[in-house]
Backbone as numpy.savetxt, mean C-alpha at the origin, in Angstrom:
# Nx Ny Nz CAx CAy CAz Cx Cy Cz
1.50 -41.54 -1.69 0.85 -40.48 -1.93 1.35 -39.22 -2.42
1.03 -38.30 -2.46 1.83 -36.93 -2.45 1.10 -36.76 -0.92
2.25 -35.24 -0.83 1.76 -34.33 0.51 1.12 -33.57 0.30
-0.11 -33.53 1.36 -0.90 -32.13 1.41 -0.78 -30.82 0.87
-1.47 -30.54 -0.53 -1.03 -28.61 -0.44 -2.01 -27.88 0.19
-1.06 -26.79 0.19 -1.13 -25.60 1.48 -2.32 -25.13 0.48
-3.51 -24.55 1.52 -4.38 -23.93 0.70 -4.12 -22.38 0.01
-4.91 -22.40 -1.81 -5.01 -21.26 -2.66 -5.77 -19.84 -2.44
-5.04 -18.76 -2.54 -5.18 -18.02 -2.36 -6.65 -16.99 -3.70
-7.19 -16.76 -3.40 -8.17 -16.20 -4.78 -8.00 -15.98 -5.89
-5.97 -15.79 -6.14 -5.18 -15.40 -7.50 -5.37 -16.72 -7.44
-5.60 -17.94 -7.12 -4.28 -18.79 -7.40 -3.25 -19.63 -7.38
-2.63 -18.39 -6.49 -1.13 -18.48 -5.92 -1.63 -19.01 -4.94
-0.14 -20.09 -4.09 -0.42 -20.13 -2.36 -0.21 -18.77 -1.74
-0.40 -18.48 -0.72 -0.37 -17.35 0.32 0.92 -17.11 0.84
1.56 -16.36 0.45 3.44 -16.36 1.06 3.01 -15.73 2.75
4.15 -16.87 2.68 4.67 -16.04 4.51 5.77 -15.06 4.85
5.72 -14.46 6.09 6.82 -13.86 6.36 7.43 -14.51 5.92
8.41 -15.90 5.84 9.96 -16.37 5.98 9.79 -15.86 3.99
8.33 -16.33 3.16 8.75 -15.88 1.86 9.53 -14.96 1.31
9.07 -13.65 2.17 9.37 -12.22 1.68 10.27 -12.20 1.98
10.64 -12.95 3.12 12.02 -12.36 3.90 13.29 -13.18 2.98
13.12 -14.53 1.47 13.90 -15.18 1.59 14.18 -14.06 0.11
12.75 -13.57 -0.36 13.26 -12.88 -1.88 11.61 -13.62 -2.10
11.27 -13.11 -3.57 10.32 -14.02 -4.05 10.80 -14.85 -5.55
10.29 -15.49 -5.83 10.67 -16.01 -6.76 10.54 -15.02 -8.09
11.44 -15.73 -8.76 11.35 -15.08 -10.37 11.75 -13.60 -10.60
12.45 -13.45 -9.08 13.42 -11.96 -9.49 14.48 -11.95 -10.01
14.98 -11.25 -10.35 16.54 -11.25 -10.76 16.91 -9.89 -10.95
17.75 -9.36 -9.94 18.41 -8.40 -10.41 20.07 -8.23 -10.63
19.58 -7.78 -11.86 21.29 -7.94 -12.45 22.35 -6.92 -11.69
21.65 -5.51 -10.97 22.93 -5.02 -10.25 23.31 -5.91 -8.84
22.90 -7.33 -8.89 23.45 -7.22 -7.09 24.46 -7.58 -6.90
25.05 -7.06 -5.85 26.50 -7.47 -6.06 27.84 -6.26 -6.27
27.44 -5.20 -6.93 28.00 -4.06 -8.17 27.69 -3.05 -6.90
29.16 -2.18 -6.38 29.20 -0.69 -5.70 28.51 -1.00 -4.46
28.04 -1.93 -3.71 27.98 -2.44 -2.98 26.41 -1.51 -1.89
25.79 -1.39 -2.73 24.28 -0.98 -3.38 23.48 -2.46 -1.83
22.70 -1.24 -1.19 21.75 -2.04 -0.80 20.52 -2.40 -1.43
19.68 -3.86 -1.11 18.99 -3.94 -1.74 17.96 -2.87 -2.24
16.56 -2.53 -2.61 15.81 -2.00 -3.03 14.54 -2.56 -2.10
13.90 -1.75 -1.26 12.72 -2.08 -0.25 11.35 -1.79 -0.50
10.62 -2.36 -0.68 9.14 -1.46 -0.52 8.95 0.02 0.18
8.23 0.57 -0.33 7.70 1.92 0.52 6.50 2.27 0.48
6.08 0.66 1.51 4.58 0.99 2.29 4.92 1.91 3.02
5.41 1.79 4.16 5.91 2.86 5.49 5.85 4.50 4.79
6.00 4.45 3.77 5.88 5.78 3.57 4.89 6.29 2.35
4.93 5.30 2.01 2.80 5.13 1.08 1.86 5.45 2.41
2.05 4.92 3.36 1.40 4.91 4.23 1.13 6.29 5.44
2.54 7.14 5.28 1.94 7.79 6.07 1.32 9.24 4.99
1.72 9.05 3.55 1.40 9.96 2.76 -0.40 9.65 2.37
-0.55 9.25 2.32 -1.85 8.39 2.11 -2.67 8.91 3.49
-1.56 8.97 4.82 -3.16 9.63 5.93 -2.75 11.39 6.00
-1.60 11.59 5.61 -1.18 12.75 5.02 -2.52 13.29 4.09
-2.37 12.90 2.90 -3.48 12.96 2.16 -5.45 13.00 2.68
-5.28 11.77 3.57 -6.47 11.64 4.54 -7.11 12.99 4.81
-6.36 13.36 5.70 -6.34 14.22 7.10 -6.69 16.02 5.96
-5.73 16.11 4.90 -5.66 17.80 4.26 -6.69 17.54 3.41
-7.20 16.04 2.71 -8.41 16.26 1.77 -9.42 16.79 3.09
-9.86 15.50 3.81 -10.99 16.23 4.79 -11.29 17.29 5.40
-10.14 18.36 6.35 -10.18 19.54 7.00 -10.56 20.39 5.55
-9.64 20.25 4.13 -9.99 21.21 3.54 -11.55 21.56 3.17
-12.19 20.04 2.90 -13.51 20.39 2.52 -14.72 20.39 3.71
-14.25 20.41 4.51 -15.01 20.75 5.49 -15.02 22.28 5.22
-13.58 22.70 5.62 -13.68 24.21 5.88 -14.00 24.88 4.72
-14.51 24.09 3.09 -14.85 24.69 1.91 -16.42 24.75 1.76
-16.51 23.72 3.05 -18.57 23.76 3.12 -18.72 24.64 3.85
-18.08 25.35 5.43 -18.73 25.76 5.94 -18.56 27.11 5.38
-17.74 27.59 4.20 -17.85 28.92 3.61 -18.73 29.29 2.66
-18.81 30.59 1.95 -20.29 30.62 0.96 -19.39 30.38 -0.61
-18.42 29.78 -0.47 -18.32 29.17 -1.41 -18.73 28.33 -2.47
-18.15 28.21 -4.23 -19.27 26.66 -4.61 -18.94 25.43 -3.98
-19.96 24.62 -3.96 -19.88 23.35 -3.14 -18.95 22.13 -3.75
-18.63 22.20 -5.22 -18.18 21.47 -6.18 -16.67 21.05 -5.90
-16.15 22.02 -5.35 -14.81 21.93 -4.85 -14.43 21.04 -3.81
-15.57 21.58 -2.82 -15.58 20.39 -1.88 -16.05 18.79 -2.20
-16.83 18.09 -2.79 -16.25 17.43 -3.44 -15.52 16.85 -4.03
-15.36 17.33 -4.66 -13.99 16.39 -5.30 -12.54 16.64 -4.56
-12.51 17.22 -3.18 -11.63 17.41 -2.28 -12.41 15.92 -1.65
-13.79 15.74 -1.48 -14.28 14.24 -0.48 -13.56 13.49 -0.87
-13.92 13.28 -2.52 -13.72 12.00 -3.57 -11.66 11.66 -3.70
-10.77 12.96 -3.19 -9.68 12.99 -2.98 -9.61 11.73 -1.74
-10.14 12.25 -0.53 -10.66 11.63 0.41 -10.35 10.40 0.22
-11.20 9.90 -0.73 -12.65 8.48 -0.78 -10.90 7.44 -1.44
-10.61 8.16 -2.05 -9.13 7.82 -2.62 -7.91 7.48 -1.48
-7.68 8.18 -0.99 -7.13 7.71 0.57 -6.73 6.81 1.12
-8.22 6.71 1.48 -8.46 5.99 2.70 -8.95 3.97 2.13
-9.00 4.71 0.25 -8.52 2.77 -0.15 -7.55 2.77 -0.24
-6.46 3.45 -0.41 -5.09 3.29 -0.19 -4.72 2.89 0.59
-5.22 3.36 1.64 -4.94 3.26 3.28 -5.18 2.16 3.78
-5.99 1.60 3.28 -6.61 0.33 3.60 -5.72 -1.04 2.70
-5.48 -0.88 1.55 -4.46 -1.15 0.58 -2.92 -1.77 1.56
-2.57 -0.25 1.87 -0.99 -0.37 2.38 -1.31 -1.37 3.60
-1.93 -1.23 3.99 -2.60 -1.92 5.65 -2.81 -3.45 5.24
-3.58 -3.70 4.60 -4.10 -4.99 4.09 -2.57 -6.13 4.09
-1.57 -4.85 2.67 -0.21 -5.68 2.70 0.61 -6.16 3.45
0.54 -4.91 4.78 1.71 -4.61 6.04 1.60 -5.96 7.11
0.18 -6.34 6.58 -0.58 -7.48 7.87 0.18 -8.11 6.80
0.30 -8.33 5.91 0.55 -10.13 5.39 1.73 -10.31 5.36
3.10 -9.43 5.68 3.67 -9.65 6.28 5.16 -8.91 4.96
4.64 -8.23 3.49 5.22 -7.75 3.32 6.63 -6.68 3.21
7.66 -6.67 3.32 8.42 -5.54 4.12 8.06 -4.45 3.56
8.86 -3.26 4.26 8.57 -1.68 3.82 7.69 -1.01 4.64
């Protein structure tokens, strides 16, 4: 008999563990590895998290301030949409960090 299989994710791939990310993902080749002593590139998830949080706070604050003024409403709607995009991005980044992706 064969070994039992690990459960597969929605995409049809086996779920990755923290150790998989620590070892490096398969089929990745860095042609500049070992040249010049440069550190390997890292994902910028933490930076993306900070920028999305900043965008969410700024867009929400500006939209609320815009609504309390006597100015047209459509710019506030645009700011609320941008805040929603930042909120979705926050969710994606947090999900990826909880999965154990570096960065």
